[in-house]
TORKOL-4160 file (C-alpha; in steps of 0.2 Angstrom, whole numbers, padded with zeros to 4 digits, m for minus):
290
<pt num="1" X="0170" Y="m0466" Z="0293"/>
<pt num="2" X="0176" Y="m0476" Z="0309"/>
<pt num="3" X="0163" Y="m0486" Z="0317"/>
<pt num="4" X="0157" Y="m0481" Z="0335"/>
<pt num="5" X="0161" Y="m0498" Z="0343"/>
<pt num="6" X="0171" Y="m0497" Z="0358"/>
<pt num="7" X="0188" Y="m0505" Z="0357"/>
<pt num="8" X="0197" Y="m0510" Z="0374"/>
<pt num="9" X="0214" Y="m0518" Z="0374"/>
<pt num="10" X="0221" Y="m0528" Z="0389"/>
<pt num="11" X="0239" Y="m0529" Z="0391"/>
<pt num="12" X="0251" Y="m0537" Z="0404"/>
<pt num="13" X="0264" Y="m0550" Z="0408"/>
<pt num="14" X="0261" Y="m0568" Z="0404"/>
<pt num="15" X="0255" Y="m0578" Z="0419"/>
<pt num="16" X="0244" Y="m0564" Z="0426"/>
<pt num="17" X="0228" Y="m0572" Z="0422"/>
<pt num="18" X="0224" Y="m0559" Z="0409"/>
<pt num="19" X="0215" Y="m0570" Z="0396"/>
<pt num="20" X="0204" Y="m0578" Z="0410"/>
<pt num="21" X="0199" Y="m0560" Z="0415"/>
<pt num="22" X="0195" Y="m0554" Z="0398"/>
<pt num="23" X="0185" Y="m0570" Z="0394"/>
<pt num="24" X="0174" Y="m0567" Z="0409"/>
<pt num="25" X="0172" Y="m0549" Z="0405"/>
<pt num="26" X="0166" Y="m0554" Z="0388"/>
<pt num="27" X="0153" Y="m0565" Z="0397"/>
<pt num="28" X="0148" Y="m0551" Z="0408"/>
<pt num="29" X="0146" Y="m0539" Z="0394"/>
<pt num="30" X="0136" Y="m0552" Z="0384"/>
<pt num="31" X="0125" Y="m0555" Z="0399"/>
<pt num="32" X="0121" Y="m0536" Z="0400"/>
<pt num="33" X="0115" Y="m0537" Z="0382"/>
<pt num="34" X="0130" Y="m0530" Z="0373"/>
<pt num="35" X="0137" Y="m0538" Z="0357"/>
<pt num="36" X="0155" Y="m0543" Z="0360"/>
<pt num="37" X="0170" Y="m0549" Z="0349"/>
<pt num="38" X="0185" Y="m0555" Z="0358"/>
<pt num="39" X="0201" Y="m0555" Z="0349"/>
<pt num="40" X="0216" Y="m0565" Z="0355"/>
<pt num="41" X="0234" Y="m0560" Z="0350"/>
<pt num="42" X="0245" Y="m0575" Z="0356"/>
<pt num="43" X="0254" Y="m0589" Z="0348"/>
<pt num="44" X="0246" Y="m0601" Z="0359"/>
<pt num="45" X="0228" Y="m0597" Z="0353"/>
<pt num="46" X="0223" Y="m0598" Z="0372"/>
<pt num="47" X="0214" Y="m0581" Z="0374"/>
<pt num="48" X="0197" Y="m0588" Z="0369"/>
<pt num="49" X="0199" Y="m0605" Z="0376"/>
<pt num="50" X="0187" Y="m0604" Z="0391"/>
<pt num="51" X="0174" Y="m0597" Z="0379"/>
<pt num="52" X="0176" Y="m0610" Z="0365"/>
<pt num="53" X="0179" Y="m0625" Z="0375"/>
<pt num="54" X="0186" Y="m0639" Z="0365"/>
<pt num="55" X="0182" Y="m0632" Z="0349"/>
<pt num="56" X="0197" Y="m0629" Z="0337"/>
<pt num="57" X="0199" Y="m0611" Z="0330"/>
<pt num="58" X="0208" Y="m0606" Z="0314"/>
<pt num="59" X="0220" Y="m0592" Z="0317"/>
<pt num="60" X="0219" Y="m0577" Z="0305"/>
<pt num="61" X="0237" Y="m0571" Z="0303"/>
<pt num="62" X="0245" Y="m0586" Z="0295"/>
<pt num="63" X="0231" Y="m0586" Z="0281"/>
<pt num="64" X="0233" Y="m0567" Z="0280"/>
<pt num="65" X="0251" Y="m0568" Z="0277"/>
<pt num="66" X="0250" Y="m0582" Z="0264"/>
<pt num="67" X="0234" Y="m0576" Z="0255"/>
<pt num="68" X="0233" Y="m0557" Z="0259"/>
<pt num="69" X="0215" Y="m0557" Z="0252"/>
<pt num="70" X="0205" Y="m0566" Z="0266"/>
<pt num="71" X="0187" Y="m0564" Z="0273"/>
<pt num="72" X="0187" Y="m0562" Z="0292"/>
<pt num="73" X="0170" Y="m0570" Z="0293"/>
<pt num="74" X="0179" Y="m0586" Z="0289"/>
<pt num="75" X="0189" Y="m0585" Z="0305"/>
<pt num="76" X="0175" Y="m0579" Z="0317"/>
<pt num="77" X="0167" Y="m0592" Z="0328"/>
<pt num="78" X="0153" Y="m0590" Z="0342"/>
<pt num="79" X="0154" Y="m0596" Z="0360"/>
<pt num="80" X="0139" Y="m0605" Z="0367"/>
<pt num="81" X="0132" Y="m0589" Z="0373"/>
<pt num="82" X="0134" Y="m0580" Z="0357"/>
<pt num="83" X="0151" Y="m0571" Z="0360"/>
<pt num="84" X="0161" Y="m0569" Z="0344"/>
<pt num="85" X="0178" Y="m0575" Z="0345"/>
<pt num="86" X="0194" Y="m0573" Z="0334"/>
<pt num="87" X="0212" Y="m0578" Z="0337"/>
<pt num="88" X="0226" Y="m0570" Z="0327"/>
<pt num="89" X="0238" Y="m0583" Z="0330"/>
<pt num="90" X="0257" Y="m0582" Z="0325"/>
<pt num="91" X="0268" Y="m0578" Z="0310"/>
<pt num="92" X="0283" Y="m0586" Z="0304"/>
<pt num="93" X="0298" Y="m0582" Z="0316"/>
<pt num="94" X="0309" Y="m0568" Z="0309"/>
<pt num="95" X="0296" Y="m0563" Z="0296"/>
<pt num="96" X="0288" Y="m0548" Z="0304"/>
<pt num="97" X="0279" Y="m0541" Z="0319"/>
<pt num="98" X="0265" Y="m0551" Z="0327"/>
<pt num="99" X="0258" Y="m0536" Z="0336"/>
<pt num="100" X="0256" Y="m0526" Z="0320"/>
<pt num="101" X="0243" Y="m0539" Z="0315"/>
<pt num="102" X="0231" Y="m0530" Z="0327"/>
<pt num="103" X="0231" Y="m0515" Z="0316"/>
<pt num="104" X="0229" Y="m0524" Z="0300"/>
<pt num="105" X="0215" Y="m0535" Z="0306"/>
<pt num="106" X="0206" Y="m0520" Z="0313"/>
<pt num="107" X="0207" Y="m0512" Z="0296"/>
<pt num="108" X="0199" Y="m0527" Z="0289"/>
<pt num="109" X="0185" Y="m0527" Z="0302"/>
<pt num="110" X="0181" Y="m0509" Z="0295"/>
<pt num="111" X="0183" Y="m0512" Z="0277"/>
<pt num="112" X="0173" Y="m0529" Z="0277"/>
<pt num="113" X="0159" Y="m0521" Z="0287"/>
<pt num="114" X="0161" Y="m0535" Z="0301"/>
<pt num="115" X="0156" Y="m0522" Z="0314"/>
<pt num="116" X="0140" Y="m0517" Z="0306"/>
<pt num="117" X="0136" Y="m0535" Z="0301"/>
<pt num="118" X="0136" Y="m0541" Z="0319"/>
<pt num="119" X="0131" Y="m0524" Z="0326"/>
<pt num="120" X="0146" Y="m0525" Z="0338"/>
<pt num="121" X="0146" Y="m0514" Z="0354"/>
<pt num="122" X="0163" Y="m0519" Z="0361"/>
<pt num="123" X="0179" Y="m0527" Z="0354"/>
<pt num="124" X="0190" Y="m0534" Z="0367"/>
<pt num="125" X="0208" Y="m0536" Z="0362"/>
<pt num="126" X="0218" Y="m0548" Z="0373"/>
<pt num="127" X="0236" Y="m0543" Z="0368"/>
<pt num="128" X="0251" Y="m0554" Z="0373"/>
<pt num="129" X="0268" Y="m0545" Z="0376"/>
<pt num="130" X="0281" Y="m0543" Z="0389"/>
<pt num="131" X="0287" Y="m0526" Z="0382"/>
<pt num="132" X="0279" Y="m0511" Z="0374"/>
<pt num="133" X="0288" Y="m0513" Z="0357"/>
<pt num="134" X="0282" Y="m0501" Z="0343"/>
<pt num="135" X="0271" Y="m0514" Z="0335"/>
<pt num="136" X="0261" Y="m0516" Z="0351"/>
<pt num="137" X="0260" Y="m0498" Z="0354"/>
<pt num="138" X="0254" Y="m0494" Z="0336"/>
<pt num="139" X="0235" Y="m0498" Z="0339"/>
<pt num="140" X="0236" Y="m0485" Z="0353"/>
<pt num="141" X="0246" Y="m0472" Z="0344"/>
<pt num="142" X="0235" Y="m0473" Z="0329"/>
<pt num="143" X="0219" Y="m0471" Z="0339"/>
<pt num="144" X="0213" Y="m0489" Z="0336"/>
<pt num="145" X="0209" Y="m0492" Z="0355"/>
<pt num="146" X="0198" Y="m0482" Z="0366"/>
<pt num="147" X="0203" Y="m0489" Z="0383"/>
<pt num="148" X="0218" Y="m0499" Z="0389"/>
<pt num="149" X="0217" Y="m0510" Z="0404"/>
<pt num="150" X="0234" Y="m0516" Z="0411"/>
<pt num="151" X="0233" Y="m0533" Z="0421"/>
<pt num="152" X="0246" Y="m0536" Z="0434"/>
<pt num="153" X="0249" Y="m0546" Z="0450"/>
<pt num="154" X="0259" Y="m0542" Z="0465"/>
<pt num="155" X="0275" Y="m0550" Z="0458"/>
<pt num="156" X="0288" Y="m0538" Z="0455"/>
<pt num="157" X="0292" Y="m0544" Z="0437"/>
<pt num="158" X="0273" Y="m0542" Z="0433"/>
<pt num="159" X="0273" Y="m0524" Z="0440"/>
<pt num="160" X="0289" Y="m0520" Z="0431"/>
<pt num="161" X="0280" Y="m0525" Z="0415"/>
<pt num="162" X="0265" Y="m0515" Z="0419"/>
<pt num="163" X="0276" Y="m0499" Z="0423"/>
<pt num="164" X="0285" Y="m0502" Z="0406"/>
<pt num="165" X="0269" Y="m0503" Z="0397"/>
<pt num="166" X="0263" Y="m0487" Z="0405"/>
<pt num="167" X="0279" Y="m0478" Z="0400"/>
<pt num="168" X="0276" Y="m0484" Z="0382"/>
<pt num="169" X="0258" Y="m0479" Z="0381"/>
<pt num="170" X="0260" Y="m0462" Z="0389"/>
<pt num="171" X="0274" Y="m0458" Z="0377"/>
<pt num="172" X="0265" Y="m0462" Z="0361"/>
<pt num="173" X="0247" Y="m0458" Z="0365"/>
<pt num="174" X="0241" Y="m0444" Z="0353"/>
<pt num="175" X="0224" Y="m0441" Z="0360"/>
<pt num="176" X="0214" Y="m0443" Z="0377"/>
<pt num="177" X="0216" Y="m0461" Z="0381"/>
<pt num="178" X="0208" Y="m0470" Z="0396"/>
<pt num="179" X="0221" Y="m0481" Z="0405"/>
<pt num="180" X="0217" Y="m0492" Z="0420"/>
<pt num="181" X="0224" Y="m0506" Z="0430"/>
<pt num="182" X="0217" Y="m0523" Z="0436"/>
<pt num="183" X="0226" Y="m0532" Z="0450"/>
<pt num="184" X="0224" Y="m0551" Z="0449"/>
<pt num="185" X="0228" Y="m0563" Z="0464"/>
<pt num="186" X="0226" Y="m0548" Z="0475"/>
<pt num="187" X="0224" Y="m0558" Z="0491"/>
<pt num="188" X="0242" Y="m0564" Z="0491"/>
<pt num="189" X="0253" Y="m0556" Z="0504"/>
<pt num="190" X="0255" Y="m0537" Z="0503"/>
<pt num="191" X="0248" Y="m0536" Z="0485"/>
<pt num="192" X="0234" Y="m0524" Z="0489"/>
<pt num="193" X="0246" Y="m0513" Z="0499"/>
<pt num="194" X="0259" Y="m0514" Z="0486"/>
<pt num="195" X="0248" Y="m0510" Z="0471"/>
<pt num="196" X="0239" Y="m0496" Z="0481"/>
<pt num="197" X="0255" Y="m0488" Z="0485"/>
<pt num="198" X="0261" Y="m0489" Z="0466"/>
<pt num="199" X="0245" Y="m0483" Z="0459"/>
<pt num="200" X="0245" Y="m0468" Z="0471"/>
<pt num="201" X="0263" Y="m0463" Z="0466"/>
<pt num="202" X="0261" Y="m0465" Z="0447"/>
<pt num="203" X="0243" Y="m0458" Z="0447"/>
<pt num="204" X="0234" Y="m0472" Z="0439"/>
<pt num="205" X="0217" Y="m0479" Z="0443"/>
<pt num="206" X="0215" Y="m0497" Z="0450"/>
<pt num="207" X="0198" Y="m0503" Z="0444"/>
<pt num="208" X="0198" Y="m0519" Z="0453"/>
<pt num="209" X="0207" Y="m0531" Z="0465"/>
<pt num="210" X="0203" Y="m0549" Z="0460"/>
<pt num="211" X="0206" Y="m0562" Z="0473"/>
<pt num="212" X="0212" Y="m0580" Z="0470"/>
<pt num="213" X="0196" Y="m0591" Z="0469"/>
<pt num="214" X="0195" Y="m0610" Z="0467"/>
<pt num="215" X="0180" Y="m0607" Z="0456"/>
<pt num="216" X="0189" Y="m0597" Z="0443"/>
<pt num="217" X="0204" Y="m0610" Z="0443"/>
<pt num="218" X="0191" Y="m0624" Z="0441"/>
<pt num="219" X="0182" Y="m0616" Z="0427"/>
<pt num="220" X="0198" Y="m0613" Z="0418"/>
<pt num="221" X="0203" Y="m0632" Z="0420"/>
<pt num="222" X="0186" Y="m0636" Z="0413"/>
<pt num="223" X="0189" Y="m0624" Z="0398"/>
<pt num="224" X="0174" Y="m0615" Z="0403"/>
<pt num="225" X="0170" Y="m0597" Z="0408"/>
<pt num="226" X="0165" Y="m0594" Z="0426"/>
<pt num="227" X="0147" Y="m0590" Z="0420"/>
<pt num="228" X="0145" Y="m0607" Z="0413"/>
<pt num="229" X="0154" Y="m0617" Z="0425"/>
<pt num="230" X="0149" Y="m0609" Z="0442"/>
<pt num="231" X="0135" Y="m0596" Z="0439"/>
<pt num="232" X="0132" Y="m0594" Z="0457"/>
<pt num="233" X="0150" Y="m0590" Z="0462"/>
<pt num="234" X="0153" Y="m0575" Z="0472"/>
<pt num="235" X="0165" Y="m0569" Z="0458"/>
<pt num="236" X="0151" Y="m0567" Z="0446"/>
<pt num="237" X="0146" Y="m0551" Z="0455"/>
<pt num="238" X="0164" Y="m0545" Z="0454"/>
<pt num="239" X="0165" Y="m0547" Z="0436"/>
<pt num="240" X="0148" Y="m0539" Z="0433"/>
<pt num="241" X="0154" Y="m0524" Z="0443"/>
<pt num="242" X="0171" Y="m0523" Z="0434"/>
<pt num="243" X="0162" Y="m0524" Z="0417"/>
<pt num="244" X="0151" Y="m0509" Z="0422"/>
<pt num="245" X="0166" Y="m0500" Z="0429"/>
<pt num="246" X="0175" Y="m0502" Z="0413"/>
<pt num="247" X="0161" Y="m0496" Z="0402"/>
<pt num="248" X="0159" Y="m0480" Z="0412"/>
<pt num="249" X="0178" Y="m0477" Z="0416"/>
<pt num="250" X="0185" Y="m0460" Z="0411"/>
<pt num="251" X="0203" Y="m0457" Z="0415"/>
<pt num="252" X="0205" Y="m0439" Z="0420"/>
<pt num="253" X="0222" Y="m0441" Z="0428"/>
<pt num="254" X="0240" Y="m0437" Z="0422"/>
<pt num="255" X="0249" Y="m0454" Z="0423"/>
<pt num="256" X="0267" Y="m0452" Z="0427"/>
<pt num="257" X="0276" Y="m0470" Z="0427"/>
<pt num="258" X="0291" Y="m0473" Z="0437"/>
<pt num="259" X="0308" Y="m0471" Z="0428"/>
<pt num="260" X="0318" Y="m0487" Z="0429"/>
<pt num="261" X="0329" Y="m0481" Z="0443"/>
<pt num="262" X="0314" Y="m0475" Z="0453"/>
<pt num="263" X="0305" Y="m0491" Z="0450"/>
<pt num="264" X="0320" Y="m0501" Z="0456"/>
<pt num="265" X="0322" Y="m0490" Z="0472"/>
<pt num="266" X="0304" Y="m0492" Z="0476"/>
<pt num="267" X="0304" Y="m0511" Z="0474"/>
<pt num="268" X="0319" Y="m0512" Z="0484"/>
<pt num="269" X="0311" Y="m0503" Z="0499"/>
<pt num="270" X="0296" Y="m0514" Z="0498"/>
<pt num="271" X="0306" Y="m0530" Z="0497"/>
<pt num="272" X="0316" Y="m0524" Z="0512"/>
<pt num="273" X="0300" Y="m0521" Z="0522"/>
<pt num="274" X="0292" Y="m0538" Z="0517"/>
<pt num="275" X="0308" Y="m0547" Z="0522"/>
<pt num="276" X="0309" Y="m0539" Z="0539"/>
<pt num="277" X="0290" Y="m0543" Z="0542"/>
<pt num="278" X="0292" Y="m0561" Z="0537"/>
<pt num="279" X="0307" Y="m0563" Z="0548"/>
<pt num="280" X="0299" Y="m0555" Z="0563"/>
<pt num="281" X="0312" Y="m0541" Z="0563"/>
<pt num="282" X="0298" Y="m0528" Z="0563"/>
<pt num="283" X="0279" Y="m0528" Z="0566"/>
<pt num="284" X="0273" Y="m0515" Z="0553"/>
<pt num="285" X="0257" Y="m0512" Z="0544"/>
<pt num="286" X="0262" Y="m0515" Z="0526"/>
<pt num="287" X="0247" Y="m0506" Z="0520"/>
<pt num="288" X="0256" Y="m0490" Z="0524"/>
<pt num="289" X="0263" Y="m0481" Z="0509"/>
<pt num="290" X="0282" Y="m0479" Z="0507"/>
């Protein structure tokens, strides 16, 4: 029987700050008394970096591919605050799908009773990927995940990735599935207005707008979570609230992502207005929806 641990996946374009967000959410959940396992799915092994500091981590997938019979316990490490960490790592180029490893490893978590052993409440999957290929969508299609958070910024390339991910997820989901958006670097010019307009048009919920903060950048440079590097930062309250919002988040909407043509048309109009505003051609409130 499938365990009752809640699985939450985080998707988004590289460079959105997704791993830093996931790591600080792991800390927030840990502070609330929940037992958390964070799983990174990236060649760089950087998902858990701010939680493990300078400690080296052994990735799972190379060993799994070479030996097949492995014990996941050998690849789990703990952060200073007791958060469980695992990095899937890479596979040999041209030899398979990295994203499918999520599905295989989740099966091992069940069959080897890792979830029961550590009495896990949450598993956070930090999933790398620019496009929603079949492999990345498998854990969603097969019901492995309970919730999906898409991380984006106000950059059009990032938002295009988010929209493509929404297209893939909404096409394949076979059950009620909670999907939300987290906007990072939201204090950059027109980002809040842009994402608010987008969310309204495609009917997706934005759970948080996270501003750019020096404290977060500095904690990353120190290979530390914000909770460890700067526990008095104003961003602590933001992550605590976001963690609580994700816990209780229930998506009752019918998400309708833009088609590629509609997305391009919408982006073109936003770019036109931003150009006119930047060059003093018009004095408009960019928070107004298009």
